[in-house]
Each structure stands twice: as structure tokens, then as C-alpha cells.
TORGUVEX-916204 format. One record per residue (C-alpha): residue number from 1; residue in three letters; x, y, z. Coordinates in Angstrom, 3 decimals, padded with zeros to 6 digits. Layout:
BEGIN
{node NUM; ALA; {X; Y; Z}}
...
This chain:
BEGIN
{node 1; UNK; {-018.353; 001.958; -002.584}}
{node 2; UNK; {-017.390; 001.328; -006.219}}
{node 3; UNK; {-018.231; 004.905; -007.048}}
{node 4; UNK; {-015.488; 005.257; -004.442}}
{node 5; UNK; {-013.067; 003.031; -006.206}}
{node 6; UNK; {-013.097; 004.108; -009.675}}
{node 7; UNK; {-013.460; 008.181; -008.186}}
{node 8; UNK; {-010.022; 007.372; -006.067}}
{node 9; UNK; {-008.351; 005.652; -009.262}}
{node 10; UNK; {-009.200; 008.610; -011.396}}
{node 11; UNK; {-006.944; 010.119; -008.975}}
{node 12; UNK; {-004.096; 008.042; -009.610}}
{node 13; UNK; {-004.784; 008.217; -013.821}}
{node 14; UNK; {-004.716; 011.829; -013.729}}
{node 15; UNK; {-001.505; 012.168; -010.925}}
{node 16; UNK; {000.318; 010.123; -013.156}}
{node 17; UNK; {003.247; 011.113; -015.199}}
{node 18; UNK; {004.160; 008.349; -017.637}}
{node 19; UNK; {007.071; 006.968; -015.113}}
{node 20; UNK; {005.463; 007.678; -011.864}}
{node 21; UNK; {003.061; 009.510; -009.676}}
{node 22; UNK; {002.895; 013.050; -008.551}}
{node 23; UNK; {001.561; 013.673; -004.453}}
{node 24; UNK; {-000.512; 016.207; -006.112}}
{node 25; UNK; {-000.509; 018.130; -008.966}}
{node 26; UNK; {-000.082; 021.698; -007.867}}
{node 27; UNK; {001.590; 021.536; -004.647}}
{node 28; UNK; {003.511; 018.410; -005.325}}
{node 29; UNK; {004.938; 018.710; -008.663}}
{node 30; UNK; {007.592; 015.984; -008.814}}
{node 31; UNK; {008.154; 012.228; -007.206}}
{node 32; UNK; {008.312; 011.893; -002.883}}
{node 33; UNK; {009.825; 008.961; -002.038}}
{node 34; UNK; {007.588; 007.677; 000.926}}
{node 35; UNK; {004.512; 008.800; -001.679}}
{node 36; UNK; {005.546; 006.413; -004.032}}
{node 37; UNK; {005.327; 003.935; -001.870}}
{node 38; UNK; {001.792; 004.740; -000.888}}
{node 39; UNK; {001.085; 004.978; -004.175}}
{node 40; UNK; {002.383; 002.094; -005.728}}
{node 41; UNK; {000.415; 000.029; -002.582}}
{node 42; UNK; {-003.218; 001.257; -004.574}}
{node 43; UNK; {-001.811; 000.914; -008.406}}
{node 44; UNK; {-001.373; -002.587; -007.092}}
{node 45; UNK; {-004.882; -002.954; -008.021}}
{node 46; UNK; {-005.294; -001.352; -010.887}}
{node 47; UNK; {-002.449; -002.211; -013.066}}
{node 48; UNK; {000.653; -003.740; -011.281}}
{node 49; UNK; {002.981; -002.926; -014.074}}
{node 50; UNK; {002.633; 000.614; -013.336}}
{node 51; UNK; {003.172; -000.019; -009.642}}
{node 52; UNK; {006.055; -001.462; -010.086}}
{node 53; UNK; {007.354; 000.887; -012.784}}
{node 54; UNK; {006.661; 003.569; -009.954}}
{node 55; UNK; {009.288; 002.269; -007.156}}
{node 56; UNK; {011.627; 000.841; -010.095}}
{node 57; UNK; {011.592; 005.387; -011.008}}
{node 58; UNK; {012.246; 006.088; -007.792}}
{node 59; UNK; {014.895; 003.540; -007.542}}
{node 60; UNK; {016.771; 004.528; -010.486}}
{node 61; UNK; {017.496; 007.974; -008.424}}
{node 62; UNK; {018.905; 006.281; -005.669}}
{node 63; UNK; {022.240; 007.574; -004.688}}
{node 64; UNK; {025.588; 005.524; -004.838}}
{node 65; UNK; {025.603; 005.668; -001.239}}
{node 66; UNK; {022.392; 003.717; -000.984}}
{node 67; UNK; {020.321; 006.460; 000.121}}
{node 68; UNK; {016.731; 006.708; -001.737}}
{node 69; UNK; {016.371; 010.826; -002.251}}
{node 70; UNK; {012.921; 012.272; -001.222}}
{node 71; UNK; {012.494; 014.208; -003.749}}
{node 72; UNK; {013.210; 012.967; -008.037}}
{node 73; UNK; {012.828; 016.075; -009.757}}
{node 74; UNK; {010.583; 015.848; -012.815}}
{node 75; UNK; {012.393; 017.563; -015.712}}
{node 76; UNK; {009.752; 018.583; -017.525}}
{node 77; UNK; {007.681; 020.810; -014.745}}
{node 78; UNK; {009.669; 024.485; -014.113}}
{node 79; UNK; {011.702; 024.779; -011.756}}
{node 80; UNK; {009.422; 027.934; -010.264}}
{node 81; UNK; {006.904; 025.668; -009.414}}
{node 82; UNK; {008.357; 024.434; -006.750}}
{node 83; UNK; {010.601; 025.323; -003.985}}
{node 84; UNK; {013.488; 024.175; -003.164}}
{node 85; UNK; {013.954; 022.934; -006.455}}
{node 86; UNK; {016.942; 020.985; -008.255}}
{node 87; UNK; {018.877; 023.948; -007.947}}
{node 88; UNK; {018.620; 024.117; -004.928}}
{node 89; UNK; {020.263; 020.630; -004.201}}
{node 90; UNK; {023.099; 020.804; -006.457}}
{node 91; UNK; {023.059; 016.837; -005.910}}
{node 92; UNK; {021.507; 016.693; -010.123}}
{node 93; UNK; {017.593; 015.340; -010.308}}
{node 94; UNK; {017.384; 014.675; -006.766}}
{node 95; UNK; {016.894; 016.094; -003.469}}
{node 96; UNK; {019.752; 014.695; -000.925}}
{node 97; UNK; {018.083; 014.534; 002.079}}
{node 98; UNK; {015.736; 010.733; 002.470}}
{node 99; UNK; {012.119; 009.828; 004.082}}
{node 100; UNK; {011.044; 006.591; 006.013}}
{node 101; UNK; {012.102; 003.201; 004.438}}
{node 102; UNK; {008.639; 001.426; 003.390}}
{node 103; UNK; {009.552; 000.700; 000.269}}
{node 104; UNK; {010.844; -002.707; 000.670}}
{node 105; UNK; {007.017; -003.428; 002.445}}
{node 106; UNK; {005.108; -001.892; -001.171}}
{node 107; UNK; {007.660; -004.059; -003.024}}
{node 108; UNK; {006.560; -007.286; -001.517}}
{node 109; UNK; {002.859; -005.655; -002.045}}
{node 110; UNK; {003.579; -005.312; -005.573}}
{node 111; UNK; {004.735; -008.796; -006.002}}
{node 112; UNK; {002.106; -010.328; -003.803}}
{node 113; UNK; {-000.424; -008.912; -006.525}}
{node 114; UNK; {000.757; -010.510; -009.285}}
{node 115; UNK; {004.104; -012.454; -008.757}}
{node 116; UNK; {007.177; -011.467; -010.651}}
{node 117; UNK; {009.872; -012.891; -009.933}}
{node 118; UNK; {012.676; -010.580; -012.021}}
{node 119; UNK; {011.073; -007.768; -010.625}}
{node 120; UNK; {012.013; -008.684; -007.010}}
{node 121; UNK; {015.445; -009.753; -007.906}}
{node 122; UNK; {015.833; -006.122; -009.463}}
{node 123; UNK; {014.838; -004.591; -006.701}}
{node 124; UNK; {016.086; -006.526; -003.676}}
{node 125; UNK; {019.812; -005.350; -003.694}}
{node 126; UNK; {018.755; -001.687; -003.688}}
{node 127; UNK; {016.614; -002.747; -001.168}}
{node 128; UNK; {019.795; -004.164; 000.831}}
{node 129; UNK; {021.346; -000.811; -000.042}}
{node 130; UNK; {018.812; 001.317; 001.559}}
{node 131; UNK; {018.288; -000.376; 004.633}}
{node 132; UNK; {022.718; -000.474; 005.007}}
{node 133; UNK; {022.817; 003.155; 004.174}}
{node 134; UNK; {020.707; 003.996; 006.960}}
{node 135; UNK; {021.974; 001.528; 009.648}}
{node 136; UNK; {025.751; 002.555; 009.027}}
{node 137; UNK; {025.595; 006.172; 007.652}}
{node 138; UNK; {023.060; 007.490; 010.117}}
{node 139; UNK; {023.903; 005.621; 013.231}}
{node 140; UNK; {024.522; 009.219; 014.776}}
{node 141; UNK; {023.390; 007.722; 018.374}}
{node 142; UNK; {025.697; 004.804; 018.324}}
{node 143; UNK; {022.680; 002.575; 019.836}}
{node 144; UNK; {021.449; 000.886; 016.681}}
{node 145; UNK; {019.030; 003.252; 015.589}}
{node 146; UNK; {018.467; 005.666; 012.665}}
{node 147; UNK; {018.475; 009.447; 012.839}}
{node 148; UNK; {017.078; 012.053; 010.619}}
{node 149; UNK; {018.673; 014.947; 010.087}}
{node 150; UNK; {016.173; 017.445; 009.177}}
{node 151; UNK; {012.256; 017.494; 009.758}}
{node 152; UNK; {011.288; 016.612; 006.311}}
{node 153; UNK; {013.166; 013.308; 006.292}}
{node 154; UNK; {010.302; 011.689; 009.376}}
{node 155; UNK; {007.801; 012.738; 006.677}}
{node 156; UNK; {005.960; 014.707; 009.826}}
{node 157; UNK; {007.888; 017.777; 008.222}}
{node 158; UNK; {006.060; 020.399; 010.754}}
{node 159; UNK; {005.496; 017.814; 013.972}}
{node 160; UNK; {005.611; 019.878; 016.794}}
{node 161; UNK; {008.520; 016.876; 017.788}}
{node 162; UNK; {011.077; 018.793; 015.900}}
{node 163; UNK; {010.240; 022.619; 017.393}}
{node 164; UNK; {013.335; 021.679; 020.354}}
{node 165; UNK; {016.062; 020.697; 018.578}}
{node 166; UNK; {014.909; 023.589; 016.252}}
{node 167; UNK; {015.644; 025.784; 018.135}}
{node 168; UNK; {019.341; 025.933; 017.512}}
{node 169; UNK; {019.261; 026.306; 013.840}}
{node 170; UNK; {019.061; 030.326; 013.332}}
{node 171; UNK; {016.596; 031.184; 010.397}}
{node 172; UNK; {017.401; 031.368; 006.437}}
{node 173; UNK; {015.707; 034.908; 005.060}}
{node 174; UNK; {015.974; 035.817; 000.990}}
{node 175; UNK; {013.707; 032.745; -000.385}}
{node 176; UNK; {010.120; 032.580; -001.938}}
{node 177; UNK; {007.453; 029.884; -000.875}}
{node 178; UNK; {005.791; 028.535; -002.968}}
{node 179; UNK; {004.009; 026.030; -001.620}}
{node 180; UNK; {001.394; 029.506; -000.111}}
{node 181; UNK; {000.343; 029.707; -003.626}}
{node 182; UNK; {-001.030; 026.394; -003.520}}
{node 183; UNK; {-002.276; 026.109; -000.297}}
{node 184; UNK; {-003.744; 028.078; 003.169}}
{node 185; UNK; {-001.321; 029.805; 004.858}}
{node 186; UNK; {-003.352; 028.540; 007.761}}
{node 187; UNK; {-002.978; 024.591; 007.234}}
{node 188; UNK; {000.657; 025.118; 006.406}}
{node 189; UNK; {003.890; 025.886; 008.577}}
{node 190; UNK; {004.866; 028.995; 009.735}}
{node 191; UNK; {007.533; 031.237; 007.891}}
{node 192; UNK; {009.901; 031.170; 010.950}}
{node 193; UNK; {009.425; 026.814; 010.451}}
{node 194; UNK; {009.778; 027.171; 007.008}}
{node 195; UNK; {013.167; 029.532; 007.553}}
{node 196; UNK; {014.706; 027.152; 009.985}}
{node 197; UNK; {013.855; 024.274; 007.232}}
{node 198; UNK; {015.830; 025.927; 004.956}}
{node 199; UNK; {018.652; 027.022; 006.648}}
{node 200; UNK; {018.662; 023.384; 007.725}}
{node 201; UNK; {018.572; 021.838; 004.129}}
{node 202; UNK; {021.277; 023.998; 003.442}}
{node 203; UNK; {023.346; 023.592; 005.345}}
{node 204; UNK; {023.604; 019.980; 005.249}}
{node 205; UNK; {024.011; 021.172; 001.460}}
{node 206; UNK; {027.159; 022.734; 002.210}}
{node 207; UNK; {028.141; 020.212; 004.344}}
{node 208; UNK; {028.465; 017.289; 000.959}}
{node 209; UNK; {025.136; 015.758; 002.760}}
{node 210; UNK; {027.831; 014.530; 006.004}}
{node 211; UNK; {025.781; 012.567; 007.837}}
{node 212; UNK; {024.701; 014.405; 011.064}}
{node 213; UNK; {024.457; 017.978; 011.699}}
{node 214; UNK; {023.119; 020.656; 014.354}}
{node 215; UNK; {019.180; 018.880; 013.848}}
{node 216; UNK; {020.346; 014.680; 014.814}}
{node 217; UNK; {016.892; 012.911; 016.225}}
{node 218; UNK; {015.728; 009.539; 016.486}}
{node 219; UNK; {012.600; 009.448; 015.898}}
{node 220; UNK; {010.736; 005.831; 016.548}}
{node 221; UNK; {008.187; 006.210; 013.480}}
{node 222; UNK; {011.328; 006.190; 010.967}}
{node 223; UNK; {012.902; 003.640; 013.254}}
{node 224; UNK; {009.739; 002.074; 013.606}}
{node 225; UNK; {009.289; 002.044; 009.369}}
{node 226; UNK; {012.536; 000.444; 009.049}}
{node 227; UNK; {012.359; -002.519; 011.428}}
{node 228; UNK; {009.179; -003.172; 010.008}}
{node 229; UNK; {010.426; -003.009; 006.147}}
{node 230; UNK; {013.618; -005.285; 006.960}}
{node 231; UNK; {010.800; -008.016; 008.338}}
{node 232; UNK; {008.847; -007.880; 004.646}}
{node 233; UNK; {013.092; -007.698; 003.274}}
{node 234; UNK; {013.126; -011.046; 004.873}}
{node 235; UNK; {010.322; -012.394; 002.932}}
{node 236; UNK; {011.631; -011.396; -000.267}}
{node 237; UNK; {014.975; -013.005; 000.413}}
{node 238; UNK; {012.784; -015.984; 001.158}}
{node 239; UNK; {010.807; -015.574; -002.202}}
{node 240; UNK; {014.175; -015.477; -004.268}}
{node 241; UNK; {015.609; -018.550; -002.516}}
{node 242; UNK; {017.950; -016.211; -000.465}}
{node 243; UNK; {019.051; -017.013; 003.528}}
{node 244; UNK; {016.350; -013.932; 005.243}}
{node 245; UNK; {018.086; -014.347; 008.682}}
{node 246; UNK; {020.362; -011.186; 008.951}}
{node 247; UNK; {016.842; -009.317; 008.307}}
{node 248; UNK; {014.770; -010.511; 011.005}}
{node 249; UNK; {017.760; -010.272; 013.406}}
{node 250; UNK; {018.023; -007.006; 012.207}}
{node 251; UNK; {014.469; -006.089; 012.630}}
{node 252; UNK; {014.965; -007.530; 016.698}}
{node 253; UNK; {018.377; -005.571; 016.586}}
{node 254; UNK; {015.685; -002.336; 015.963}}
{node 255; UNK; {012.898; -003.064; 017.746}}
{node 256; UNK; {014.549; -003.939; 020.488}}
{node 257; UNK; {017.067; -000.460; 020.570}}
{node 258; UNK; {013.650; 001.580; 020.111}}
{node 259; UNK; {012.477; -000.273; 023.158}}
{node 260; UNK; {015.541; 000.317; 025.890}}
{node 261; UNK; {016.062; 004.190; 024.150}}
{node 262; UNK; {012.531; 005.684; 022.765}}
{node 263; UNK; {010.111; 003.393; 025.543}}
{node 264; UNK; {009.017; 005.088; 028.371}}
{node 265; UNK; {006.542; 002.971; 030.076}}
{node 266; UNK; {005.152; 005.612; 032.715}}
{node 267; UNK; {004.343; 007.374; 029.677}}
{node 268; UNK; {002.802; 004.569; 027.770}}
{node 269; UNK; {004.689; 006.068; 024.673}}
{node 270; UNK; {007.681; 005.714; 022.099}}
{node 271; UNK; {009.533; 009.541; 022.048}}
{node 272; UNK; {011.962; 011.162; 019.717}}
{node 273; UNK; {015.301; 011.462; 021.264}}
{node 274; UNK; {017.628; 014.288; 020.661}}
{node 275; UNK; {021.200; 013.014; 019.954}}
{node 276; UNK; {023.199; 015.521; 020.347}}
{node 277; UNK; {021.511; 016.008; 024.752}}
{node 278; UNK; {020.685; 012.599; 025.009}}
{node 279; UNK; {017.089; 013.620; 026.268}}
{node 280; UNK; {013.666; 012.483; 024.982}}
{node 281; UNK; {011.493; 015.178; 023.437}}
{node 282; UNK; {008.064; 014.397; 025.690}}
{node 283; UNK; {005.639; 015.073; 022.665}}
{node 284; UNK; {002.971; 012.717; 021.993}}
{node 285; UNK; {002.574; 012.504; 018.273}}
{node 286; UNK; {001.447; 010.324; 015.669}}
{node 287; UNK; {004.885; 008.904; 015.670}}
{node 288; UNK; {005.277; 007.457; 018.936}}
{node 289; UNK; {001.989; 004.944; 017.898}}
{node 290; UNK; {004.001; 003.317; 014.751}}
{node 291; UNK; {005.311; 000.646; 016.163}}
{node 292; UNK; {002.472; -001.168; 016.606}}
{node 293; UNK; {003.303; -001.721; 012.806}}
{node 294; UNK; {005.805; -004.568; 014.887}}
{node 295; UNK; {004.107; -008.319; 015.018}}
{node 296; UNK; {006.360; -008.833; 018.118}}
{node 297; UNK; {006.154; -005.538; 019.844}}
{node 298; UNK; {006.283; -006.418; 023.845}}
{node 299; UNK; {004.796; -003.040; 024.942}}
{node 300; UNK; {001.884; -003.164; 022.423}}
{node 301; UNK; {-001.232; -003.448; 025.359}}
{node 302; UNK; {000.409; 000.044; 027.111}}
{node 303; UNK; {000.914; 001.686; 023.923}}
{node 304; UNK; {-002.816; 000.393; 022.385}}
{node 305; UNK; {-003.998; 002.171; 025.917}}
{node 306; UNK; {-002.389; 005.404; 025.040}}
{node 307; UNK; {-003.673; 004.892; 021.377}}
{node 308; UNK; {-007.099; 005.089; 022.447}}
{node 309; UNK; {-006.570; 006.864; 025.738}}
{node 310; UNK; {-007.909; 010.664; 025.246}}
{node 311; UNK; {-004.764; 011.896; 023.593}}
{node 312; UNK; {-005.461; 009.955; 020.493}}
{node 313; UNK; {-009.176; 009.293; 020.901}}
{node 314; UNK; {-008.375; 005.971; 018.388}}
{node 315; UNK; {-012.163; 004.922; 016.795}}
{node 316; UNK; {-014.134; 008.048; 017.701}}
{node 317; UNK; {-012.190; 010.463; 015.866}}
{node 318; UNK; {-011.612; 010.883; 012.436}}
{node 319; UNK; {-008.119; 008.986; 011.809}}
{node 320; UNK; {-005.466; 009.298; 013.745}}
{node 321; UNK; {-004.607; 012.159; 014.923}}
{node 322; UNK; {-001.098; 013.576; 014.331}}
{node 323; UNK; {-000.941; 015.297; 017.796}}
{node 324; UNK; {-001.869; 014.836; 021.093}}
{node 325; UNK; {-005.751; 015.906; 021.595}}
{node 326; UNK; {-005.001; 017.478; 024.812}}
{node 327; UNK; {-001.648; 019.551; 024.121}}
{node 328; UNK; {-002.334; 023.537; 024.166}}
{node 329; UNK; {-000.475; 023.503; 020.750}}
{node 330; UNK; {-003.112; 020.581; 019.149}}
{node 331; UNK; {-003.943; 022.426; 015.742}}
{node 332; UNK; {-006.800; 020.406; 013.721}}
{node 333; UNK; {-005.904; 022.269; 010.465}}
{node 334; UNK; {-002.272; 023.029; 010.581}}
{node 335; UNK; {000.388; 020.618; 009.127}}
{node 336; UNK; {001.320; 017.746; 011.283}}
{node 337; UNK; {000.537; 019.676; 014.412}}
{node 338; UNK; {-002.818; 017.798; 014.931}}
{node 339; UNK; {-004.692; 016.963; 011.330}}
{node 340; UNK; {-004.978; 013.187; 010.768}}
{node 341; UNK; {-003.237; 011.819; 007.612}}
{node 342; UNK; {-004.578; 008.959; 005.526}}
{node 343; UNK; {-001.255; 007.105; 005.515}}
{node 344; UNK; {-000.986; 007.144; 009.129}}
{node 345; UNK; {-004.529; 005.908; 009.444}}
{node 346; UNK; {-003.274; 003.125; 006.682}}
{node 347; UNK; {-000.131; 002.091; 009.282}}
{node 348; UNK; {-002.066; 002.321; 012.089}}
{node 349; UNK; {-004.782; -000.346; 011.316}}
{node 350; UNK; {-001.681; -002.497; 010.069}}
{node 351; UNK; {-001.003; -002.529; 013.667}}
{node 352; UNK; {-004.359; -002.704; 015.001}}
{node 353; UNK; {-004.506; -006.151; 012.670}}
{node 354; UNK; {-001.487; -007.568; 013.960}}
{node 355; UNK; {-002.490; -007.367; 017.598}}
{node 356; UNK; {-005.342; -008.705; 017.407}}
{node 357; UNK; {-007.795; -005.579; 017.539}}
{node 358; UNK; {-010.108; -006.140; 014.175}}
{node 359; UNK; {-013.193; -004.401; 015.567}}
{node 360; UNK; {-010.930; -001.321; 015.993}}
{node 361; UNK; {-008.755; -002.028; 012.673}}
{node 362; UNK; {-012.693; -002.563; 010.852}}
{node 363; UNK; {-013.458; 001.099; 012.272}}
{node 364; UNK; {-011.198; 003.365; 011.421}}
{node 365; UNK; {-011.132; 001.699; 007.514}}
{node 366; UNK; {-014.676; 002.557; 007.211}}
{node 367; UNK; {-014.003; 006.156; 008.424}}
{node 368; UNK; {-011.015; 006.653; 006.306}}
{node 369; UNK; {-013.162; 005.331; 003.153}}
{node 370; UNK; {-015.075; 007.465; 004.619}}
{node 371; UNK; {-013.532; 010.571; 005.238}}
{node 372; UNK; {-011.359; 010.257; 001.643}}
{node 373; UNK; {-014.592; 010.265; -000.493}}
{node 374; UNK; {-015.837; 013.190; 001.276}}
{node 375; UNK; {-013.402; 015.617; 001.004}}
{node 376; UNK; {-012.504; 014.392; -002.278}}
{node 377; UNK; {-009.182; 012.771; -000.978}}
{node 378; UNK; {-008.315; 015.692; 000.949}}
{node 379; UNK; {-004.274; 015.657; 001.495}}
{node 380; UNK; {-005.224; 015.430; 005.106}}
{node 381; UNK; {-008.372; 015.991; 007.524}}
{node 382; UNK; {-009.639; 017.442; 011.005}}
{node 383; UNK; {-009.590; 014.740; 013.205}}
{node 384; UNK; {-012.684; 016.565; 014.845}}
{node 385; UNK; {-014.332; 017.471; 012.564}}
{node 386; UNK; {-013.423; 015.064; 009.160}}
{node 387; UNK; {-013.310; 018.950; 007.228}}
{node 388; UNK; {-010.209; 018.154; 004.859}}
{node 389; UNK; {-007.517; 020.664; 004.769}}
{node 390; UNK; {-004.324; 020.780; 002.567}}
{node 391; UNK; {-004.624; 020.224; -001.213}}
{node 392; UNK; {-007.270; 017.987; -002.785}}
{node 393; UNK; {-007.032; 014.893; -005.334}}
{node 394; UNK; {-003.639; 013.390; -003.630}}
{node 395; UNK; {-002.632; 010.713; -004.095}}
{node 396; UNK; {-001.671; 008.559; -001.306}}
{node 397; UNK; {-005.413; 008.920; 000.093}}
{node 398; UNK; {-006.505; 007.803; -003.333}}
{node 399; UNK; {-003.583; 005.170; -003.574}}
{node 400; UNK; {-004.882; 004.154; -000.429}}
{node 401; UNK; {-008.581; 004.470; -000.675}}
{node 402; UNK; {-007.887; 001.740; -003.391}}
{node 403; UNK; {-006.288; -000.487; -001.223}}
{node 404; UNK; {-008.658; -000.593; 001.603}}
{node 405; UNK; {-012.061; -001.153; -000.666}}
{node 406; UNK; {-009.838; -003.843; -002.852}}
{node 407; UNK; {-008.831; -005.991; 000.697}}
{node 408; UNK; {-010.726; -009.270; -000.067}}
{node 409; UNK; {-011.278; -009.355; -003.919}}
């Protein structure tokens, strides 16, 4: 295990740019928002100074309206290395989209590894502004839930849950995909899907980043992580001697709205909701399992039954499948349409521990560590065989491996 930890640490060192970490030197050569939060969880065991720098660098790019952009572009990286790059977004050194708000939980964990009140005090108002932006500007449905305006904002870019609302989006043409230069086309989104992503992003940009458009969806994964982030903010506030009740109340409101709006008791699952139609999108994706991170989730027993049932077979496959194993469209190798991702496994394991499922959590931990090592810290893996897919030496895979191997030390 020490060898695995050293190998994972070497991946993080190799992907460090000096002020932040790229997810991958080839496929993702800039700083990504939720990647950096997961990366900081691993960096804190190697160097808390690097972990703090990772998060500070990201929040230095925060917009005046509070949003934390999903990409912060590295000025030393050639423009042709990634599309869509900074010239596409017309937003300076960042993109205009966001990603799930896992940053407060990461900041708290970094502080706990090496207490630094100045670090927390500097980041706290930025985290508050970030959450305020989500709760106000993104409550498109008026139910107290955050809506995403692009599949990339979910972090689960190519999820089957987005297929139906994307039918409203025409295809863009005349662009050159850079991702296929570094990844197998069979592992990546199709050209049609990518064409819709680009058209939707361009329309959002051209609207002046107005927070509603043809694609407006309440995602259970995003909202669960916001509720958990508010609980982390409550702990941060307490560390700083501030009132925490507003954060706990905000978490409770999001959780209540999720159960009232996105929960289907007959299916035992949280589904995404298309704000334009008001209908649930009945695709069983791993996003519907992420509410397990909430410690007081009333429907946790039913959700755990779904997680361990035939759709996800938690504990009997590698990691957490990103899509329903029984669905006709399940693909074990294509981006978010079946493969297991290490950050989702890490989050679901936290949820298992919070609901007393210690044996299952231990099996998942052991599998995550072993699979990461065997695949060269792959971006994602086939849940049935454990075979690696996507790029290798992927930063959050390495970081979360370090985190899991550092428990109890």
C-alpha cells in the first residue's frame, strides 16, 4: 500500500503547475473546479500548503456575481491544446459555466489536516458568495433547488439523463474537437452530443451568461452536494466563531426540496427534473445516489436498497457504475454512460459511512484503491471488468487514492 500511495503522490506532483493541478497533462491541461476540490483532499496529506494554494488559486478566479467558473485557463498552455478555450468563452481567463459545489467540504478537510484559521477566514466569504449565487441566480424552478444550464455543469457531462432535454438544442458545426487527439473516440461523447454541448455553451455565452436557457435541469447530485457543502460551511463558521444556523437551515431546505421534488418513492430513487416540462427524467444515474452523503436523509434505506440492487450492484462490481447496469443504453466504456468514476465512489463511500454501512464502505474502499493502482490511476473504469478507460495518471483518481490510504494516519 505504501508503494501505491507513493505512485499516486507522484501523479499529483507530475500534474502540479506551481499554483494548481491539472486533471491530466494531455486531455485536461487547465484547472477544473470540482477536480481541484478532490485534488486538495489528496494534497493535504502531502503538503497542506499546496492544498491551500490549490483552492485559493481557484477562488482567485471567482466572478463578481459569486460563481466559481468550471475552468481556470493556464496562460502558459497553447490555445490549441483545449477546446473550447478562453477565446470561446469571452470571459477573460475562465469559462462561464460552473461545477458541483464540493469546495467547502474540501476546505474544511484541508483545515482539519493542518489547522489554519487565516486560510479558513479568507475562503469563508468566498464560499458564502458562491453558495448564495447558486441559491438565488439558479433557482429557476422556484422550489429552492439549483438548476444547471449545461450538462458540463453537472460534472457528469455525457450522462443519459441529459439526452431528453438536449433534444431542444440544435447541433453546432465548424469546430474542431481537441479531446479526440488524446482519448479513444469510443470512450468519449459522440459528435452529435458534443455539437449540442458547444451550441448550448455558445448560446449561454451570447446571452451574457443569463442563468436560464433551453437546457435547465434540477440535478439531484448537484443539489445533494450543495446541501452537504452548507453543512461543511456550518462547521467552518463554528471554527471561526461565527453563527452556523443559517448554513444548517439552508442545507435542510435543499434536502427537503429534493425529497419533495426529485424523489420517486415507487422507484426508490432521486431523478433529475426538466424545469421546462416539469417532468422527472427517469434515468437511473449515479447522480441519484449522491444524496446518501446527507447524514439525516430520511429516505436513505430505500436509496441504499436501490444502490445494492440490480441497477448498481454496489459492492459486487468495481466502484459505482455511472448508469443503470440493466438499461439498454448501458455502455461500460463510454463517458458517464456506465463506467465507474473514482470521485463518485469516494462520495458514495462517505454516504455509506454516514448511514452505518461500514462493511460495504470497506469493500468499496478496497476496490477503489486496488482498481486505481491496477489501471495506472485511470480517469474511469469498466464496472464489470475493472479495465481502465479515458486518460491515465488522472489527478483526482490519484488524490482520492492518497486520501483513502491516509485514513487513520
